[in-house]
C-alpha positions as CSV (number, residue, x, y, z in Angstrom):
1,M,20.6,-5.2,8.7
2,Y,19.6,-5.4,5.0
3,E,20.3,-9.1,5.1
4,R,17.8,-9.5,7.9
5,I,15.2,-7.5,6.1
6,A,15.6,-9.6,3.0
7,E,15.3,-12.7,5.2
8,A,12.1,-11.4,6.7
9,I,10.6,-10.8,3.3
10,A,11.7,-14.2,2.0
11,M,10.4,-16.0,5.1
12,G,7.1,-14.0,4.9
13,G,6.8,-15.4,1.3
14,A,7.5,-18.9,2.6
15,L,4.7,-18.6,5.2
16,L,2.3,-17.3,2.6
17,L,3.1,-20.3,0.4
18,L,2.3,-22.6,3.4
19,A,-1.0,-20.7,4.1
20,A,-2.1,-20.5,0.5
21,G,-1.2,-24.1,-0.2
22,A,-3.2,-25.3,2.8
23,G,-6.2,-23.2,1.7
24,H,-6.0,-24.4,-1.8
25,L,-5.6,-28.1,-0.7
26,R,-8.7,-27.7,1.5
27,R,-10.7,-26.2,-1.4
28,L,-9.4,-27.8,-4.5
29,G,-12.7,-27.3,-6.3
30,H,-12.5,-23.6,-5.8
31,L,-9.0,-23.4,-7.2
32,T,-10.1,-25.5,-10.1
33,A,-13.0,-23.1,-10.7
34,V,-10.5,-20.2,-10.6
35,L,-8.3,-21.9,-13.2
36,A,-11.5,-22.3,-15.4
37,A,-12.3,-18.6,-15.0
38,Q,-8.8,-17.6,-15.9
39,R,-9.0,-19.7,-19.2
40,L,-5.2,-20.0,-19.6
41,V,-4.8,-23.8,-19.1
42,P,-6.6,-26.6,-21.0
43,L,-9.8,-28.0,-19.5
44,W,-8.3,-31.5,-18.9
45,S,-5.4,-30.1,-16.8
46,R,-7.3,-27.8,-14.4
47,R,-8.1,-30.4,-11.6
48,P,-4.7,-32.0,-11.6
49,L,-3.0,-28.6,-11.8
50,A,-4.9,-27.4,-8.8
51,A,-3.7,-30.3,-6.8
52,I,-0.1,-29.9,-8.0
53,V,-0.1,-26.1,-7.2
54,A,-1.5,-26.7,-3.7
55,V,1.0,-29.5,-2.8
56,T,3.9,-27.5,-4.4
57,E,3.1,-24.4,-2.4
58,I,3.1,-26.3,0.8
59,G,6.3,-28.2,-0.1
60,A,8.1,-25.0,-1.3
61,G,7.1,-23.1,1.8
62,A,8.1,-25.8,4.2
63,M,11.5,-26.4,2.4
64,A,12.2,-22.6,2.5
65,V,11.5,-22.4,6.2
66,A,13.6,-25.5,6.9
67,G,16.4,-24.0,4.7
68,W,16.3,-20.8,6.7
69,L,16.3,-22.7,10.1
70,V,19.1,-25.1,9.2
71,P,20.5,-22.9,7.3
72,Y,20.9,-24.7,4.0
73,W,20.4,-22.5,0.9
74,P,19.5,-25.2,-1.7
75,L,16.2,-25.6,0.1
76,M,15.3,-22.0,-0.8
77,I,15.5,-22.8,-4.6
78,L,12.1,-24.3,-4.9
79,M,10.5,-21.3,-3.3
80,A,12.2,-18.9,-5.8
81,A,11.2,-21.2,-8.7
82,V,7.5,-21.3,-7.5
83,Y,7.4,-17.5,-7.1
84,A,9.1,-17.1,-10.5
85,A,6.4,-19.3,-12.1
86,F,3.7,-17.3,-10.3
87,G,5.3,-14.1,-11.6
88,V,5.3,-15.3,-15.2
89,Y,1.7,-16.8,-14.9
90,T,0.2,-13.7,-13.3
91,T,1.9,-11.4,-15.7
92,V,0.4,-13.4,-18.6
93,L,-2.9,-13.5,-16.8
94,R,-2.9,-9.7,-16.2
95,V,-2.1,-8.9,-19.8
96,R,-4.4,-11.5,-21.5
97,R,-7.3,-11.6,-19.0
98,P,-7.1,-8.5,-16.8
99,G,-10.5,-9.0,-15.1
100,A,-9.8,-12.7,-14.2
101,P,-9.6,-13.8,-10.5
102,C,-6.0,-14.3,-9.3
103,G,-6.8,-17.3,-7.1
104,C,-4.5,-16.1,-4.4
105,F,-5.2,-17.2,-0.8
106,D,-8.5,-18.8,-1.8
107,G,-10.1,-15.5,-2.5
108,G,-11.8,-14.0,-5.5
109,S,-9.9,-10.8,-6.0
110,V,-9.0,-9.8,-9.6
111,V,-5.4,-10.2,-10.7
112,S,-3.5,-6.9,-10.4
113,W,-0.1,-5.6,-11.0
114,G,0.3,-5.7,-7.3
115,V,-0.2,-9.5,-7.4
116,V,2.5,-9.7,-10.1
117,A,4.9,-7.5,-8.2
118,R,4.4,-9.5,-5.0
119,A,5.4,-12.7,-6.8
120,W,8.5,-11.2,-8.2
121,V,9.5,-9.5,-4.8
122,F,9.3,-12.9,-3.0
123,C,11.2,-14.6,-5.8
124,A,13.9,-12.0,-5.6
125,A,14.1,-12.1,-1.8
126,A,14.6,-15.9,-1.9
127,I,17.3,-15.5,-4.5
128,V,19.1,-12.8,-2.6
129,V,18.8,-14.5,0.8
130,A,19.7,-18.1,-0.2
131,P,23.5,-17.7,-0.7
132,G,23.9,-15.6,2.4
133,L,22.3,-17.9,4.9
134,D,24.5,-18.2,7.9
135,A,24.5,-20.7,10.8
136,G,26.3,-18.1,12.9
137,V,23.2,-15.8,13.2
138,A,22.3,-15.2,16.9
139,A,19.1,-16.7,18.2
140,A,17.8,-13.3,19.1
141,D,18.3,-12.1,15.5
142,R,16.7,-15.2,14.1
143,F,13.7,-14.6,16.5
144,V,13.3,-11.0,15.3
145,V,13.5,-12.1,11.7
146,G,10.9,-14.8,12.3
147,C,8.5,-12.3,13.9
148,A,9.1,-9.8,11.1
149,A,8.4,-12.6,8.6
150,I,5.0,-13.3,10.3
151,L,4.2,-9.6,10.0
152,V,5.2,-9.5,6.3
153,A,3.0,-12.6,5.7
154,L,0.0,-11.1,7.6
155,I,0.3,-7.7,5.9
156,T,0.7,-9.2,2.5
157,W,-2.3,-11.5,3.1
158,L,-4.6,-8.9,4.6
159,A,-3.7,-5.8,2.6
160,P,-5.7,-6.9,-0.6
161,Q,-8.7,-7.8,1.6
162,L,-8.6,-4.5,3.5
163,A,-8.2,-2.5,0.3
164,G,-11.5,-3.9,-0.9
165,V,-13.2,-2.7,2.3
166,A,-12.2,0.9,1.8
167,G,-13.3,1.1,-1.8
168,P,-16.9,1.7,-3.1
169,A,-19.1,-1.3,-3.6
170,R,-19.9,-2.1,-7.3
171,A,-23.4,-2.5,-8.5
172,G,-24.7,-6.1,-8.5
173,T,-22.0,-7.5,-6.2
174,G,-23.9,-7.3,-2.9
175,G,-21.3,-5.0,-1.5
176,R,-18.4,-7.3,-2.4
177,R,-15.6,-6.2,-4.8
178,G,-14.5,-8.2,-7.7
């Protein structure tokens, strides 16, 4: 049972990479502006880095889903590496520029320790799940894990947005937080 929970978390992370990458690819200018606001990477690298991040997110998410469906664990490695990179980057961002936008999901929310933790949880889930992928998993179990992964992705995507709805509006933001 714990293996299926870890799979649902890992696949939820893969789905988030796909969604975030698609959003970033659609709005590269926004991601470039977020990188400028974060002030951690050189000016000349922001636009190419935005494109690389978006394409890498889509590729890593797609490879992880394919690796889960086949199952072939090496396809999960890129997802673990991407989330490890996000974990390191967001940790540095949170420490050095705590009020900076995180850039997650095309939104403008401020980087938080929750963002950092999310990256490391998805990284760990991919690492834990990869070696145990099993072709002998029943179709019903795979279906349940897939549905749970969709729920993990939706909850993880919507939770930060809903948390902003419940909090008080800050002066000068027109009712928006962050």
